[in-house]
C-alpha positions as CSV (number, residue, x, y, z in Angstrom):
1,M,0.0,0.0,0.0
2,P,1.6,3.3,-1.0
3,A,2.5,5.6,1.8
4,P,0.3,8.8,2.2
5,S,1.8,12.0,1.0
6,M,3.3,14.3,3.5
7,A,0.5,16.7,3.0
8,S,-2.0,14.1,4.3
9,L,0.0,13.5,7.6
10,P,-1.3,15.0,10.8
11,P,0.8,17.7,12.5
12,T,4.1,16.3,14.0
13,P,3.0,16.5,17.7
14,Q,-0.3,14.7,17.0
15,R,1.3,12.1,14.8
16,R,4.1,11.3,17.3
17,A,1.7,11.1,20.2
18,I,-0.4,8.5,18.2
19,S,2.5,6.4,17.1
20,I,4.4,6.4,20.4
21,S,1.2,5.6,22.3
22,S,0.5,2.8,19.9
23,V,3.9,1.2,20.5
24,L,3.7,1.6,24.3
25,V,0.1,0.3,24.6
26,G,1.0,-2.6,22.3
27,L,4.0,-3.5,24.4
28,A,2.1,-3.3,27.6
29,L,-0.7,-5.6,26.3
30,T,1.9,-8.1,25.0
31,I,3.5,-8.3,28.4
32,V,0.3,-8.6,30.3
33,L,-1.3,-11.1,27.9
34,F,2.0,-13.0,27.1
35,P,1.0,-16.3,28.7
36,L,-2.3,-16.4,27.0
37,L,-0.8,-15.3,23.7
38,A,2.0,-17.9,23.9
39,V,-0.5,-20.7,24.6
40,G,-2.8,-19.5,21.8
41,A,0.1,-19.4,19.3
42,V,1.2,-22.9,20.1
43,I,-2.3,-24.2,19.9
44,A,-2.8,-22.5,16.5
45,D,0.4,-24.2,15.3
46,V,-0.7,-27.6,16.5
47,L,-4.2,-27.3,15.0
48,R,-2.8,-26.1,11.7
49,G,-0.1,-28.8,11.7
50,V,2.6,-26.2,11.5
51,R,5.6,-28.1,12.9
52,S,7.9,-25.0,12.5
53,F,5.9,-23.2,15.2
54,R,5.2,-20.3,12.8
55,F,2.7,-18.5,15.0
56,A,4.8,-18.8,18.1
57,R,7.8,-17.4,16.2
58,L,5.7,-14.5,14.8
59,G,4.5,-13.7,18.3
60,L,8.0,-13.5,19.7
61,F,9.1,-11.5,16.7
62,I,6.3,-8.9,17.1
63,G,7.0,-8.7,20.8
64,N,10.7,-8.1,20.1
65,I,9.9,-5.4,17.6
66,L,7.8,-3.6,20.3
67,L,10.7,-3.9,22.7
68,I,13.1,-2.4,20.1
69,E,10.7,0.4,19.3
70,T,10.3,1.2,23.0
71,A,14.0,1.1,23.7
72,G,14.6,3.4,20.7
73,I,12.0,5.9,21.9
74,I,13.6,6.0,25.4
75,S,17.1,6.3,23.9
76,A,15.9,9.2,21.7
77,G,14.5,10.9,24.8
78,Y,17.8,10.5,26.6
79,L,19.7,12.0,23.6
80,W,17.3,14.9,23.5
81,L,18.0,15.6,27.3
82,R,21.8,15.1,26.7
83,A,21.6,17.7,23.9
84,G,20.5,20.4,26.4
85,F,16.8,19.7,26.0
86,G,17.2,19.7,22.2
87,R,19.2,22.8,21.9
88,R,22.4,21.1,20.7
89,L,20.8,18.4,18.5
90,G,22.7,19.6,15.4
91,T,26.2,19.4,17.0
92,P,28.7,16.7,15.6
93,G,28.6,14.7,18.9
94,S,24.8,14.6,19.0
95,L,24.5,13.7,15.3
96,R,27.1,10.9,15.8
97,R,25.1,9.5,18.7
98,H,21.8,9.6,16.7
99,S,23.6,7.9,13.8
100,N,24.7,5.1,16.2
101,L,21.1,4.8,17.4
102,Q,19.8,4.5,13.9
103,F,22.3,1.8,13.2
104,W,21.4,0.0,16.4
105,Y,17.7,0.2,15.5
106,T,18.0,-1.2,12.0
107,S,20.5,-3.9,13.0
108,S,18.3,-5.0,15.9
109,L,15.3,-5.4,13.7
110,L,17.3,-7.5,11.3
111,Q,18.7,-9.6,14.2
112,A,15.2,-10.2,15.5
113,A,14.2,-11.4,12.0
114,R,17.2,-13.8,12.1
115,T,16.5,-15.1,15.6
116,F,12.8,-15.6,15.3
117,C,12.1,-15.9,11.6
118,G,15.2,-17.7,10.3
119,L,16.3,-14.8,8.0
120,E,19.9,-15.1,6.8
121,I,21.6,-12.5,4.6
122,E,24.7,-13.2,2.5
123,V,26.5,-10.1,1.4
124,I,28.7,-10.0,-1.8
125,G,31.0,-7.1,-2.3
126,L,30.9,-5.8,1.2
127,E,34.3,-4.2,0.6
128,H,32.5,-1.6,-1.5
129,A,30.8,-0.3,1.7
130,R,34.0,0.6,3.5
131,A,34.5,4.0,1.8
132,G,31.9,6.7,2.2
133,N,31.1,9.7,0.0
134,A,28.8,7.6,-2.2
135,I,25.2,7.5,-3.4
136,V,23.5,4.2,-2.9
137,M,20.8,3.2,-5.3
138,G,18.9,0.2,-3.9
139,R,16.3,-2.3,-5.2
140,H,13.1,-1.9,-3.3
141,C,10.7,-4.8,-3.1
142,S,9.8,-5.4,0.5
143,L,9.1,-3.9,4.0
144,V,12.5,-5.1,5.1
145,D,15.1,-3.9,2.5
146,A,14.9,-0.3,3.6
147,L,16.8,-1.4,6.7
148,L,19.7,-2.6,4.6
149,P,21.7,0.7,3.9
150,S,21.9,1.6,7.6
151,S,22.8,-2.0,8.6
152,V,25.3,-2.6,5.9
153,F,27.1,0.8,5.8
154,G,26.5,1.7,9.4
155,Q,28.9,-1.1,10.5
156,F,31.7,1.0,9.0
157,G,30.7,4.0,11.0
158,H,29.1,5.8,8.1
159,Q,26.2,8.2,8.7
160,I,23.3,7.3,6.4
161,K,21.4,10.1,4.7
162,Y,18.1,8.5,3.6
163,V,15.6,9.6,1.0
164,L,12.5,8.4,2.8
165,A,8.8,8.2,2.0
166,G,6.8,10.7,4.1
167,G,4.4,7.9,5.3
168,L,7.3,6.3,7.2
169,Q,7.0,9.1,9.7
170,W,4.2,7.0,11.3
171,A,7.0,4.8,12.7
172,P,8.1,6.6,15.9
173,N,11.8,5.8,15.7
174,I,12.1,6.6,12.0
175,D,10.1,9.8,12.6
176,I,12.1,11.0,15.7
177,V,15.6,9.8,15.0
178,S,15.7,10.2,11.2
179,G,14.1,13.6,11.6
180,R,17.1,14.7,13.7
181,L,19.6,13.3,11.2
182,D,20.3,14.6,7.7
183,N,17.6,12.7,6.0
184,T,14.9,13.9,3.6
185,F,11.3,12.9,3.7
186,V,9.5,13.2,0.4
187,S,6.0,12.3,-0.8
188,R,5.6,9.8,-3.6
189,A,3.0,12.2,-5.2
190,S,5.6,15.0,-5.6
191,A,8.9,13.1,-5.6
192,S,10.0,15.0,-8.7
193,G,8.8,18.4,-7.5
194,K,11.3,21.3,-7.3
195,T,11.2,21.6,-3.6
196,D,11.9,17.9,-3.0
197,L,14.7,17.9,-5.6
198,D,16.3,21.0,-4.1
199,Q,16.3,19.3,-0.7
200,L,17.9,16.2,-2.1
201,G,20.6,18.3,-3.8
202,D,21.3,20.2,-0.6
203,M,21.5,16.9,1.4
204,A,23.9,15.4,-1.1
205,G,26.1,18.5,-0.9
206,R,26.8,17.6,2.7
207,L,28.2,14.1,2.0
208,T,31.6,13.4,3.4
209,E,34.0,10.5,3.5
210,S,32.1,9.2,6.5
211,S,28.6,9.3,5.1
212,I,26.5,7.9,2.2
213,A,23.1,8.9,0.7
214,A,20.6,6.1,0.1
215,I,17.7,6.3,-2.4
216,F,15.4,3.7,-3.9
217,P,14.8,4.9,-7.5
218,E,11.8,2.5,-8.1
219,G,9.9,4.6,-5.6
220,T,7.7,1.7,-4.4
221,F,7.6,-2.1,-4.3
222,F,7.6,-4.1,-7.5
223,T,4.2,-5.7,-8.5
224,E,3.0,-6.6,-12.0
225,K,0.2,-4.1,-11.6
226,R,2.7,-1.3,-10.8
227,R,4.9,-2.3,-13.6
228,K,2.1,-2.0,-16.1
229,K,1.2,1.4,-14.7
230,A,4.7,2.6,-14.9
231,L,5.1,1.4,-18.5
232,Q,1.9,3.2,-19.4
233,R,3.1,6.4,-17.8
234,I,6.4,6.2,-19.7
235,A,4.7,5.5,-23.0
236,E,2.7,8.7,-22.5
237,R,5.5,11.0,-21.2
238,R,8.8,9.5,-22.3
239,P,8.2,7.1,-25.2
240,S,11.9,7.0,-26.0
241,E,12.5,5.0,-22.8
242,L,9.7,2.5,-23.4
243,D,11.7,-0.3,-25.0
244,R,14.3,-0.3,-22.2
245,A,11.7,-0.1,-19.5
246,E,9.7,-3.0,-21.0
247,A,12.9,-5.2,-21.0
248,L,13.0,-5.1,-17.2
249,R,11.5,-8.2,-15.6
250,Y,12.1,-7.9,-11.9
251,V,12.4,-4.2,-11.1
252,L,10.3,-1.1,-11.9
253,P,11.7,1.4,-14.3
254,P,13.9,3.9,-12.3
255,Q,12.5,7.3,-11.5
256,S,15.7,9.2,-12.2
257,A,14.9,12.7,-11.0
258,G,15.8,12.1,-7.4
259,T,18.9,10.2,-8.2
260,F,20.1,12.9,-10.6
261,A,19.5,15.6,-8.0
262,L,21.7,13.7,-5.6
263,L,24.4,13.3,-8.3
264,D,24.3,17.0,-9.0
265,G,24.5,17.9,-5.3
266,A,27.5,15.7,-4.8
267,P,29.7,15.9,-7.9
268,D,32.6,13.9,-6.4
269,A,30.5,11.0,-4.9
270,D,30.8,7.5,-6.3
271,V,27.6,5.4,-6.9
272,I,26.9,2.1,-5.3
273,L,24.2,-0.2,-6.8
274,M,22.6,-2.4,-4.2
275,G,20.7,-5.5,-5.4
276,H,19.3,-8.4,-3.6
277,V,17.1,-11.6,-4.0
278,G,15.1,-13.3,-1.4
279,F,13.1,-10.3,-0.1
280,E,10.4,-10.6,-2.8
281,S,8.1,-12.7,-0.5
282,L,8.2,-10.0,2.2
283,S,6.4,-7.2,0.6
284,T,3.3,-7.4,2.8
285,L,2.5,-8.4,6.3
286,A,0.7,-11.4,5.0
287,D,3.7,-12.4,3.0
288,I,6.0,-12.1,6.0
289,R,3.6,-14.3,8.0
290,D,3.5,-17.0,5.3
291,S,7.4,-16.9,4.9
292,V,8.2,-17.8,8.6
293,P,10.5,-19.6,9.1
294,S,12.6,-18.5,6.1
295,T,14.4,-21.4,4.4
296,T,16.2,-19.5,1.6
297,P,19.1,-17.1,2.4
298,V,18.8,-13.6,1.1
299,R,21.7,-12.7,-1.3
300,L,22.7,-9.1,-1.4
301,K,25.3,-7.7,-3.8
302,L,27.0,-4.3,-4.0
303,W,28.6,-2.8,-7.1
304,R,30.7,0.4,-6.8
305,I,30.8,2.7,-9.8
306,P,33.6,5.3,-9.7
307,R,32.4,8.9,-10.2
308,E,34.4,9.3,-13.4
309,E,32.2,6.6,-15.0
310,V,29.0,8.6,-14.3
311,P,28.1,10.8,-17.4
312,E,27.2,14.4,-17.0
313,G,24.6,15.0,-19.7
314,A,21.0,14.4,-19.0
315,E,20.4,12.0,-21.9
316,D,23.6,10.1,-21.3
317,R,22.6,9.7,-17.7
318,I,19.2,8.3,-18.7
319,D,21.0,5.6,-20.7
320,W,23.5,5.1,-17.9
321,I,20.8,4.4,-15.2
322,Y,18.9,2.1,-17.5
323,D,22.2,0.2,-18.1
324,L,22.6,-0.2,-14.4
325,W,19.0,-1.3,-13.9
326,A,19.4,-3.8,-16.8
327,Q,22.5,-5.2,-15.1
328,L,20.6,-5.5,-11.8
329,D,17.7,-7.1,-13.5
330,D,20.0,-9.7,-15.2
331,W,21.7,-10.5,-11.8
332,I,18.3,-11.0,-10.1
333,H,17.3,-13.4,-12.9
334,E,20.6,-15.4,-12.5
335,N,20.2,-15.6,-8.8
336,S,16.4,-16.1,-8.4
337,A,14.9,-19.5,-7.6
338,G,13.4,-21.0,-10.7
339,S,15.7,-19.1,-13.1
340,G,17.5,-22.3,-14.0
341,K,20.8,-21.0,-12.5
């Protein structure tokens, strides 16, 4: 389900009160009702003949998520107090501590998925994540893969500058912590608007050797319905791209405006392409439920493109990004189950 535009979100205080209260109430109910929920989950597994204890695993996973969210909220409150009641949130020390909290949050969620859901991730090309000053373009097909840039690049001490959908501000930790860091929230409805693009360029202009910018050029999860809609839009507005867009099998055609704004804002930054297979079955909550426990490892690969290989002209850049997306599409085909590889 597409995230709502930022214009449709309630004011920040009201939104945060709702999201934080939901987490705290959910955690309290889980603790109080834990014995009953645990017995119910085991009974459901037995009655359904689920030998892997799927519902018990899911219950523990959800409880762990609520604990992580609560710990993150408390930690963010402590960092606000430490920053002089919010007066020094923009200082280097405060930004570093918030970046560490963001890394802990994303890594903890992935660790919970490993522990309770059997998720395993194999990373190919991890050496490309050691150096910063790069723009990461990632495949986006699930509720989980947005955690990858922080988890993968954060382990090397890099601050992650995310381009995030405005609807993610309903998640309290993303709203609070990411809002204090150098991230940019955009609406899918206006992702190519001048204001959004200006913000992206400004954000990229603050990249350093110890930071990266992360964007998902597809803009939303891949589905066949969205693919057809994207192709129809390209046929109407940019017919010269249609043949190349139609050749993509596993990824949506890239929406290049945001990526190009980042490139213009950081003229010395390399580009890192981030692809993965194995998250396709985790695009909805129902998919996640049915995929527990996971039996197929996720494979993630990084390609680093030196800046001198990135063309400057607009038309050349269109060809360049489609070449990268075709390379990603071929790699997904070669590494996907059922591809014959």
